[in-house]
N, C-alpha and C positions, 0 to 999 in steps of 0.2 A: 425406451422413455429416455430422453435426453436429460442430464445432470446440469447443463448449461442454465445461465440466469442473465436474460437480457444481452444477451451475446457474449458473456462473460464465462469464465471457467466454473463458477458455481456463485451462489447467494453472497457467501463471505467475501470474495474476490469483488464482485460488484460493489457491495456495501463499503468495503473499506476504500475502494478506489473512490467512489462518490462522495462519502463524507470526509475522506482525509487527506486524498491526493488531488481531488477534482482542482484544476486551474494552476499548480503547481508546476514549476519547470525544473530540470536537472540542477539548475544553478540553485534553487531554493532549497533543494533537497539536500544537494551535497556540496555546493558552494563551487562547483567546477561546471563548466559550459558543456563538457564533453566527457563524462564520467564512461567508463565501460559498462555494459550491461550488469555484468556481475557486481561492480562495485555500486551501481544505482540499486540493484536489488539488496543487499546489505544495509544501505543506507536507508530504502523504505522500510525494510523491517525493524531497524533501529528507531526511525521515526514514529512507525506506529504503535511500538511498545512504548517509548517515552510520553506519547500522547495519552496513552492510558494511564500509566502511571502518574503523569503530573496532573490526571483530572479525576481522581480519585484515591477514595482510602484504602488502605490494606485490608484485604477481607474477601469473600466469597465473590461479589460483583468483579472485582478486578481481576480475582483468578479466572472466573469464567470468559471476561473480555480478553485476556492474554490468550487463554485457550482457544478462542475463537479464531485468532491469527494463525493458527497452525493449518486452518483450512484455506487460507487466502493463497492465490498464485500470484506470489509477488513477482514472478517473471513476465506474466502477463500485464501486470501494472507498469513494470519498467518499459515493458515495449510500447506501451500507450504513451506514457509520459514522453518516452523518446521520438516517438512519430509525432504526437502533438508539437513537440519543441520542434521538430524539424520543418512543420507545416507554418509553423508561425513566422 
């Protein structure tokens, strides 16, 4: 049985990409047109954590949302963001 989800590494990666990063460019995320993949990965992690922190109160739900990010393959999302930007 495959652990992939809709072509993504897993459900967490698919969901975070869809709900947080869909339609964003590297410039939107890092302020730079061509960041390195590792720079983009770090910016994606920070963006997702900040989005959760800014949209929720401290407590159990926030803790679970932040823990959900540990399952996200930010490298795959970065590759997708960079590929979409190159195709635009």
